[in-house]
C-alpha positions, 0 to 999 in steps of 0.5 A: 500500500502506498503512502497516499492511500494510507494517509487517505484512510486516517482522516479520522485520527487526530494524533500527531507523529503517528505511523500509519499502517494497513490494519490487516497487513500489519496485524497479520505480520505482527502475529506471525512474528510474535508467535514464531520464536521458541518457547522458553526452556532451561537452556535458552533465553526467552525474549518476549518482545517484537522488535520494530525498526523504522525506515523511510517507508516501512516497518521491519518487525523482528523477533528472536530468542537468540537462536531463531529469528523471524522477520517481516516488512510492513509498508507504512506512512512514517513522519521524518522524525521517526525514521531510524528509530526503533521500539518494542512491542510486548509479545502477549500484547501483540498476539492479543491485538491481532486476534481480531484484525477486522475490528480496527478498520482499514488503518491503524495509527501506531504511536511509540513514545520517545524521550531524547531519542530513546524508546520509553517503553510505551506505545499506543495503537489506535484503530476502530475508534479505540486506543490500545496501550502497551506499557512495558517500561518495567519489563525492558531492562536491556535494549540491545535486542535482538541479537541479530548479529549472532543469529542472522547468517550472511545472506550472500554466502549461500552455497545451496538454495532452491525455491518452493511454494508453501503448498508443496512443502507444508503438507509434507511437514504436516504429515511428518508431524502427525507421525511424530505425535503418534502415540506409543513413543517411549518417555526417553525419546520424548524427553530428548526430542529426537523424534522431532528431528528431520533431515533435508537432503539435496542431491542431483536437483532433488530435494527430500525430507527424510524421517527416522522413527528412533523409537521403533527403528522402523524403515526411514521415510522419504518425502520428495519436495517439488522445487525450482531454481535449485543450486547445489554442488554435490550433496547437502544434508541438514537436520532440523526440528520439523515442528519449528519449520511447520510453525513458520510456514503454517500462516502463509498463503499456499501459493506464496513462493519461498526461497530456502538458502543454506550457508557454508555447512550444516551447522549454520542456520538456514533462511526462508525468504518470502515474496514480501521481503520477510525473512524466517530463520531455522537453526540446525539440530546436531544429532551427535 
C-alpha cells in the first residue's frame, strides 16, 4: 500500500507523529512474528518482545530468542522524525491485538513514545475508534535486542538454495508431524526430542525430507519436495526440528513462493525468504 492511500484512510485520527499502517497487513505480520520464536526452556533465553525498526517507508518487525529469528516488512506512512528509530512491542500484547484484525478498520495509527531519542517503553495503537496501550517500561531492562548479529547468517554466502511454494512443502511437514505425535513413543525419546528431528537432503536437483522413527527403528521415510531454481554442488544434508519449520510456514498463503538458502555447512542456520521481503530463520539440530 502506498503512502497516499494510507494517509487517505486516517482522516479520522487526530494524533500527531503517528505511523500509519494497513490494519490487516500489519496485524497479520505482527502475529506471525510474535508467535514464531521458541518457547522458553532451561537452556535458552526467552525474549518476549517484537522488535520494530523504522525506515523511510516501512516497518521491519523482528523477533528472536537468540537462536531463531523471524522477520517481516510492513509498508507504512512514517513522519521524518521517526525514521531510524526503533521500539518494542510486548509479545502477549501483540498476539492479543491481532486476534481480531477486522475490528480496527482499514488503518491503524501506531504511536511509540520517545524521550531524547530513546524508546520509553510505551506505545499506543489506535484503530476502530479505540486506543490500545502497551506499557512495558518495567519489563525492558536491556535494549540491545535482538541479537541479530549472532543469529542472522550472511545472506550472500549461500552455497545451496532452491525455491518452493508453501503448498508443496507444508503438507509434507504436516504429515511428518502427525507421525511424530503418534502415540506409543517411549518417555526417553520424548524427553530428548529426537523424534522431532528431520533431515533435508539435496542431491542431483532433488530435494527430500527424510524421517527416522528412533523409537521403533522402523524403515526411514522419504518425502520428495517439488522445487525450482535449485543450486547445489554435490550433496547437502541438514537436520532440523520439523515442528519449528511447520510453525513458520503454517500462516502463509499456499501459493506464496519461498526461497530456502543454506550457508557454508550444516551447522549454520538456514533462511526462508518470502515474496514480501520477510525473512524466517531455522537453526540446525546436531544429532551427535
